[in-house]
C-alpha positions as CSV (number, residue, x, y, z in Angstrom):
1,M,-4.4,21.7,15.8
2,K,-3.7,20.1,19.2
3,R,-0.4,18.7,17.9
4,A,0.7,22.1,16.7
5,R,0.3,23.6,20.1
6,L,2.6,21.0,21.6
7,A,5.6,22.2,19.6
8,P,7.3,24.4,22.2
9,L,7.1,21.5,24.7
10,L,8.5,19.0,22.3
11,L,11.4,21.3,21.4
12,L,12.3,21.5,25.1
13,L,12.0,17.8,25.6
14,S,14.3,17.1,22.6
15,A,17.0,19.4,24.1
16,G,16.1,22.2,21.8
17,C,17.0,24.6,24.6
18,D,20.8,24.7,24.8
19,A,20.8,25.5,28.5
20,D,19.1,22.1,29.3
21,A,21.6,20.1,27.2
22,P,24.4,18.2,28.9
23,P,27.7,20.1,28.4
24,D,29.5,16.9,27.4
25,G,26.9,15.6,25.0
26,V,27.3,15.0,21.3
27,R,25.0,17.6,19.7
28,I,23.0,16.8,16.5
29,G,21.2,19.6,14.7
30,L,17.6,18.8,14.0
31,L,15.7,20.8,11.4
32,L,11.9,20.0,11.4
33,S,8.7,21.8,10.8
34,Y,7.3,22.3,14.3
35,S,4.9,24.9,12.9
36,G,3.0,25.3,9.6
37,H,1.4,22.7,7.4
38,L,4.0,20.0,8.0
39,A,3.9,20.2,11.8
40,A,1.8,17.1,12.6
41,N,4.1,14.7,10.6
42,S,7.3,16.4,11.8
43,M,6.6,15.9,15.5
44,N,5.7,12.2,14.9
45,S,9.0,11.8,13.1
46,E,10.9,13.5,16.0
47,R,9.4,11.0,18.4
48,A,10.8,8.1,16.5
49,L,14.2,9.7,16.3
50,L,14.3,10.3,20.0
51,M,13.5,6.7,20.6
52,A,16.6,5.6,18.7
53,L,18.8,8.1,20.6
54,E,17.3,7.0,23.9
55,E,18.2,3.4,23.0
56,A,21.8,4.4,22.1
57,N,22.2,6.5,25.3
58,R,21.0,3.7,27.5
59,A,23.8,1.6,26.0
60,G,26.5,4.2,26.9
61,G,26.1,6.7,24.0
62,V,29.2,7.6,22.2
63,S,32.1,6.4,24.4
64,G,30.1,7.5,27.4
65,R,28.8,10.8,26.0
66,P,25.0,11.1,25.4
67,V,23.8,11.9,21.9
68,I,21.4,14.9,22.1
69,T,19.3,16.9,19.6
70,V,19.4,20.6,19.3
71,A,16.1,21.3,17.5
72,R,15.1,24.3,15.4
73,D,11.8,25.0,13.6
74,T,11.7,25.5,9.8
75,G,8.2,26.8,9.9
76,S,7.3,24.5,6.9
77,E,8.3,27.4,4.6
78,P,11.3,27.7,2.3
79,D,11.8,31.4,3.2
80,K,12.1,30.6,6.9
81,V,14.5,27.7,6.9
82,I,17.9,29.5,6.4
83,P,18.2,31.4,9.7
84,P,17.7,28.3,12.0
85,A,20.0,26.2,9.8
86,R,22.7,28.8,9.9
87,E,22.3,29.2,13.7
88,L,22.8,25.4,14.1
89,A,25.8,25.4,11.8
90,N,27.5,28.2,13.7
91,S,26.8,26.4,17.0
92,G,29.1,23.5,16.0
93,V,26.7,20.6,15.9
94,A,28.3,17.3,14.7
95,M,25.8,16.8,11.9
96,F,22.2,17.5,10.8
97,I,19.0,15.5,10.5
98,G,16.3,17.1,8.3
99,P,14.7,19.1,6.8
100,D,11.5,17.3,5.9
101,A,10.5,18.7,2.5
102,A,12.4,19.1,-0.8
103,A,11.6,22.8,-1.1
104,L,13.3,23.4,2.3
105,A,16.3,21.2,1.3
106,V,16.8,23.2,-1.9
107,Q,17.1,26.4,0.1
108,L,19.7,24.9,2.4
109,K,22.3,23.9,-0.3
110,A,24.2,27.2,0.2
111,V,24.2,26.9,4.0
112,L,24.8,23.2,4.6
113,D,26.7,22.1,1.4
114,S,29.8,21.4,3.5
115,Q,28.0,19.6,6.3
116,T,26.9,16.0,6.9
117,V,23.1,15.8,6.6
118,I,20.6,12.9,6.8
119,M,17.2,13.6,5.3
120,P,14.9,10.7,6.2
121,S,11.7,12.1,4.7
122,F,10.7,10.3,1.5
123,T,9.8,13.7,0.0
124,T,13.5,14.7,0.0
125,V,14.8,11.5,-1.7
126,D,14.9,12.7,-5.3
127,S,18.4,13.5,-6.5
128,T,17.2,16.4,-8.7
129,I,17.6,18.7,-5.8
130,Y,21.3,18.4,-6.7
131,K,22.3,17.5,-3.2
132,P,25.9,17.3,-2.1
133,H,27.4,13.9,-1.6
134,S,27.5,14.4,2.1
135,W,23.7,14.6,2.2
136,F,22.1,11.2,2.8
137,V,18.5,10.3,1.7
138,M,16.1,7.5,2.4
139,G,13.1,5.8,0.7
140,A,11.8,5.1,-2.7
141,S,12.4,7.7,-5.4
142,P,9.5,9.4,-7.2
143,A,10.4,7.4,-10.3
144,R,10.0,4.2,-8.2
145,V,6.7,5.3,-6.9
146,A,5.5,6.2,-10.4
147,C,6.5,2.7,-11.6
148,E,4.5,1.2,-8.7
149,I,1.4,3.2,-9.6
150,H,1.7,2.4,-13.3
151,A,2.1,-1.3,-12.6
152,Q,-1.0,-1.3,-10.4
153,L,-3.1,0.6,-13.0
154,L,-2.1,-2.0,-15.6
155,A,-2.9,-4.9,-13.2
156,D,-6.4,-3.3,-12.6
157,G,-7.1,-2.9,-16.3
158,R,-7.1,0.9,-16.3
159,K,-6.5,2.2,-19.8
160,E,-7.3,6.0,-19.4
161,P,-5.9,7.2,-16.1
162,L,-5.7,10.9,-15.3
163,L,-3.0,12.3,-13.0
164,V,-4.2,15.0,-10.6
165,V,-1.0,16.7,-9.4
166,E,0.2,19.8,-7.7
167,P,2.7,21.7,-9.9
168,D,5.7,21.6,-7.5
169,G,7.5,19.4,-5.0
170,Y,7.6,15.7,-4.6
171,N,4.2,15.0,-6.1
172,Y,5.1,17.0,-9.2
173,L,8.1,14.7,-9.7
174,I,5.8,11.6,-9.5
175,G,3.5,13.2,-12.1
176,R,6.4,14.1,-14.3
177,S,7.7,10.5,-14.3
178,L,4.3,9.0,-15.0
179,T,3.8,11.4,-17.9
180,M,7.3,11.2,-19.5
181,T,8.0,7.5,-18.9
182,Y,4.5,6.0,-19.2
183,G,2.6,8.6,-21.3
184,A,-0.2,9.3,-18.8
185,K,-2.4,12.4,-19.0
186,L,-1.9,15.1,-16.5
187,A,-4.1,17.8,-14.8
188,F,-2.8,20.3,-12.3
189,V,-4.5,21.6,-9.2
190,P,-3.3,24.8,-7.5
191,T,-0.9,24.3,-4.6
192,G,-2.3,25.5,-1.3
193,E,-5.7,26.6,-2.7
194,A,-9.2,25.2,-2.3
195,S,-10.6,23.5,-5.4
196,H,-13.8,24.6,-7.0
197,E,-15.8,23.8,-10.2
198,A,-13.6,26.0,-12.4
199,T,-10.3,24.7,-11.2
200,L,-11.5,21.1,-11.7
201,L,-12.8,21.5,-15.2
202,P,-9.7,19.8,-16.7
203,I,-10.6,16.8,-14.5
204,T,-14.3,16.6,-14.9
205,R,-14.1,17.1,-18.7
206,A,-11.4,14.4,-19.1
207,R,-12.3,11.0,-20.5
208,A,-10.7,9.0,-17.7
209,D,-11.4,5.6,-16.2
210,S,-9.3,6.2,-13.1
211,Y,-7.6,9.0,-11.2
212,V,-4.2,9.3,-9.6
213,L,-4.2,11.9,-6.9
214,A,-0.7,13.2,-6.0
215,T,-1.1,16.2,-3.7
216,A,-0.6,17.4,-0.1
217,P,-3.4,16.3,2.3
218,A,-5.2,19.6,2.3
219,S,-5.3,19.9,-1.4
220,G,-6.3,16.3,-1.8
221,T,-9.2,16.7,0.6
222,S,-10.5,19.7,-1.3
223,V,-10.3,17.8,-4.6
224,I,-12.2,14.9,-3.2
225,Y,-14.9,17.1,-1.6
226,T,-15.4,19.1,-4.8
227,M,-15.5,16.1,-7.1
228,A,-18.2,14.6,-4.8
229,A,-20.2,17.8,-4.7
230,L,-20.2,17.9,-8.5
231,G,-21.3,14.3,-8.7
232,A,-18.0,13.4,-10.5
233,L,-16.2,11.3,-7.8
234,G,-17.4,8.0,-9.3
235,D,-16.4,4.6,-7.9
236,P,-13.8,5.1,-5.1
237,R,-12.0,2.0,-6.4
238,S,-11.0,4.1,-9.5
239,W,-8.9,6.5,-7.2
240,Y,-5.2,5.9,-6.6
241,F,-3.2,7.9,-4.1
242,S,0.4,9.0,-3.7
243,P,2.4,8.4,-0.4
244,T,1.7,11.9,0.8
245,L,-1.9,11.0,1.3
246,H,-1.2,8.0,3.5
247,T,-1.7,10.0,6.6
248,P,-4.5,10.5,9.2
249,V,-4.5,14.2,8.3
250,F,-6.1,13.2,5.0
251,L,-8.3,10.4,6.1
252,E,-9.8,12.3,9.1
253,N,-11.1,15.0,6.9
254,I,-13.0,12.8,4.5
255,P,-16.6,11.6,5.4
256,K,-16.5,8.0,6.5
257,G,-17.4,5.7,3.6
258,M,-16.7,8.2,0.8
259,L,-13.5,6.6,-0.2
260,H,-13.9,2.9,0.8
261,G,-12.0,0.8,-1.8
262,A,-9.7,3.6,-2.9
263,H,-6.0,2.6,-2.7
264,G,-2.5,4.0,-2.8
265,V,1.2,3.4,-2.4
266,A,3.4,4.2,0.5
267,T,7.0,3.8,1.7
268,G,7.5,0.3,3.0
269,T,8.9,-1.2,6.1
270,A,11.1,-4.3,6.9
271,A,11.0,-6.9,9.6
272,G,10.3,-5.6,13.0
273,A,7.8,-2.9,12.0
274,G,5.1,-4.4,14.1
275,E,7.1,-4.5,17.3
276,F,8.3,-1.0,16.7
277,R,4.7,0.2,16.2
278,A,3.8,-1.3,19.6
279,R,6.8,0.3,21.3
280,F,6.0,3.6,19.7
281,Q,2.4,3.5,20.9
282,R,3.4,2.6,24.4
283,R,6.0,5.4,24.5
284,W,3.9,8.2,23.0
285,Q,0.2,7.0,23.0
286,D,0.2,7.6,19.3
287,Q,0.7,5.7,16.1
288,P,3.9,6.1,14.0
289,L,3.4,7.6,10.6
290,D,5.2,6.4,7.5
291,E,8.3,8.6,8.0
292,A,8.7,7.6,11.7
293,Y,10.5,4.3,10.6
294,A,13.1,6.2,8.6
295,F,13.6,8.8,11.3
296,Y,14.3,6.0,13.8
297,D,16.8,4.5,11.4
298,A,18.4,7.9,11.0
299,G,18.9,8.1,14.8
300,A,20.4,4.6,14.9
301,I,23.0,5.1,12.1
302,T,23.8,8.5,13.6
303,A,24.8,7.0,16.9
304,L,26.7,4.1,15.3
305,A,28.6,6.4,12.9
306,L,29.5,8.8,15.7
307,Q,30.9,5.9,17.8
308,R,32.9,4.6,14.8
309,A,34.3,8.1,14.2
310,V,35.5,8.5,17.8
311,L,37.2,5.2,17.8
312,R,38.8,5.5,14.3
313,E,39.8,9.2,14.4
314,G,40.0,10.0,18.1
315,S,37.3,12.7,17.8
316,I,34.2,13.6,15.9
317,P,35.1,15.1,12.5
318,R,33.3,18.3,11.5
319,G,31.9,19.3,8.2
320,T,31.6,16.4,5.8
321,G,33.8,14.1,7.8
322,M,31.0,12.1,9.3
323,A,29.8,11.0,5.8
324,R,32.4,8.2,5.4
325,H,31.3,6.7,8.8
326,L,27.6,6.7,7.8
327,V,28.6,4.8,4.7
328,A,30.6,2.3,6.8
329,V,28.0,1.4,9.4
330,T,25.4,0.6,6.7
331,Q,27.4,-1.9,4.7
332,A,26.4,-5.6,4.5
333,T,30.0,-6.7,5.1
334,G,29.8,-5.6,8.8
335,M,28.1,-7.5,11.6
336,A,24.4,-7.3,11.1
337,V,22.7,-4.9,13.6
338,R,18.9,-4.8,13.7
339,W,16.8,-1.8,14.6
340,D,16.5,-3.1,18.2
341,E,20.2,-3.9,18.6
342,I,21.7,-0.5,18.7
343,G,23.4,-1.2,22.0
344,K,24.9,-4.4,20.5
345,G,26.2,-2.4,17.5
346,L,27.8,0.2,19.7
347,Q,29.6,-2.5,21.8
348,A,30.8,-4.2,18.6
349,L,32.3,-0.9,17.4
350,R,34.0,-0.4,20.7
351,E,35.6,-3.8,20.3
352,G,37.0,-2.9,16.9
353,R,34.5,-4.7,14.7
354,E,32.5,-3.2,11.8
355,V,28.7,-3.2,11.8
356,G,26.1,-3.1,9.1
357,Y,22.8,-1.6,10.3
358,I,19.6,-3.2,9.0
359,G,16.7,-0.8,9.7
360,L,13.0,-0.7,10.0
361,S,12.9,0.8,6.5
362,G,15.1,-2.0,5.2
363,P,18.9,-2.3,4.5
364,L,20.4,1.1,3.7
365,E,23.8,0.3,2.2
366,Y,24.7,3.9,1.4
367,D,27.3,4.6,-1.4
368,I,29.7,7.5,-1.3
369,T,27.2,9.9,-2.8
370,G,24.7,9.4,0.0
371,Q,22.3,7.3,-2.1
372,T,20.9,3.9,-1.1
373,A,20.1,1.3,-3.7
374,T,17.5,-0.4,-1.5
375,A,14.0,0.9,-0.9
376,S,10.6,-0.8,-0.3
377,T,7.0,0.2,-0.9
378,N,3.7,-1.2,0.1
379,W,0.1,-0.8,-1.1
380,W,-2.9,0.1,1.1
381,T,-6.6,0.6,0.8
382,I,-9.2,2.6,2.7
383,G,-11.8,0.4,4.5
384,P,-14.3,0.6,7.4
385,E,-11.5,0.8,9.9
386,G,-9.3,3.2,8.0
387,F,-6.1,2.4,6.2
388,A,-5.3,-1.3,5.7
389,D,-2.3,-2.8,3.9
390,V,-3.0,-5.0,0.8
391,P,-0.7,-7.3,-1.1
392,S,0.8,-6.1,-4.3
393,R,3.7,-7.3,-6.5
394,S,5.6,-5.5,-9.2
395,D,9.0,-5.6,-10.9
396,C,9.8,-2.0,-10.0
397,R,13.2,-1.3,-8.4
């Protein structure tokens, strides 16, 4: 609740107020959920993005022009996202970052289909939203996450897992992949509703030796509480969680000790994640959530691509014109630029060299459709001190 009340201030700090933005700055449209059920994660992601842009601006920005964000609130709701997106499109921003949920992205196809968009959230990575080629996504696909879960279930000797899934969005896609590809059993829980004995009958009556919970944090908390109240929670080690539950919002609402030994999969990070976490904490007195790493990378490649566009074309192209530059600055054929070398990358571009950004979330190497072939995952468990990473190996790609 405290984070939600900070939204107006954060909007102002991120140049959401046009009057406070430098007139000669390069404007980036930012669509995030500053209110509603996604607000806590969105503001954490924005902080990471701002850190990347601050680093770029300290190094001279785009040929001396600062890169600034013009932020608008999606309200976390599909029926609220079109007006702010249209407002940003009409204002002439160079490109867009966000939104942060697949349901929001689907609504924006008609508004932003001829724009360049980066969607760093792992919940928007699936290509079944029929995104235009000028929309760039990050992270492991739902099919990859499903493969990781299936591999861990096999490694743990689980023979009768039951999937507990919400019937829409990112988690539904994970459930569909586990069901269609691996033949797992499936039980739905209502989206956005509290669980009770009747809604959990398909779960409590199932003959299962393990459970895969793929829901939003609020729904997941309700399932866990109700299962415990019914005496059906069982050994916490028999519970496996999707990436959407790897968040303090979920853990802080579960009694301490109730889920010790439960484990789940999350989006992974590459070299430098530890140093970034330390910098993030010093900057914001907060810990970065999973999507913060991808949002930092989005800010980095945005600045690099804008600089490349100015030098190659003499100006910043509108519409889908930035897409080819985003592809170019992520290729391994260019000079390697780490997440903490944005200034070095900008200078190399000014000298006429090509760069290949290697991010906190791993090498991106976008193709012309806005997809990346590289993505990493990691496994975690719940212990006395909260979330803790655990080693895991699979052949999933």
